[in-house]
N, C-alpha and C positions, 0 to 999 in steps of 0.2 A: 510479417510476424507482429502480433500485438505487443504493445509496450505499456507497462504501468508507469505512471508519473505520480510521484508522491511528494507533497509539500510539507515535509516533516516539521518545519519551524512552527506551523500553525496547529499541529496535532494537540488534542486535549487528552489523549490517552484513554479513550472510552472503551477500547478493546473490541469494537465491532469487527474490524478487519481481521483480527486474530480469530474471532469466533467463526467468521465466514470462510477464511482461507488460511488456516494455521500453517500450512506448508510454506507460505510465502511471507507471513507476518509474525512478529513477536513483540512483546512489550519489553522495553529497556529497563533493566533494574536500576540504572543510573538516574534517569529522569522521568520514568513512567510513561514516556511517549512510545509510539509504535516505531518499529524498524522494519523496513522492507528488506528481507533477507537477500543477500548476494547482489544488491543493487549498487549502482555507481552514482556518486554525487556529481551533478552538473549544475553549476551556479547555485541557485536556491532551491533545487529539488533533486530527488533521487529517481533513477530510471532503471527498469529491469525489463528485458525482453522475455516474453513467455510464449509457450506453445499455445496454439489456438484452443486445444482441449482444456487448458487451464483458465481460459477467459471467463467462463460462466461463474465459477466460484468468486473470482475477483470482481466481476460485475456486481455481485451481491454486496461486496465490501464498498464499492463505489456508491451504490444506491443507498446504503444504510449509514454511511459516514455522516455524522451530524454536522460537520463543518465543511464538507465538500472538498477535501484536499487530496482525493485520489482520483486520477483520471486514467482512462485506457484509450490509447491511440492505435491506429492500424499502420 
């Protein structure tokens, strides 16, 4: 199963991930950074296991994130 890894600390709140995959991403009202919905914090990043069918939309978020803080692993 693919996993999204998100380094939230370096997020600039550009909203690209939300635009590409709003089912998985939202902007925090507290600090304006993105949140990976239903993810688990592990050390300095957040991780969420996704279905393979959801990979495509999240790959668009990976490709368009201007600071490169979203990764997808298999």
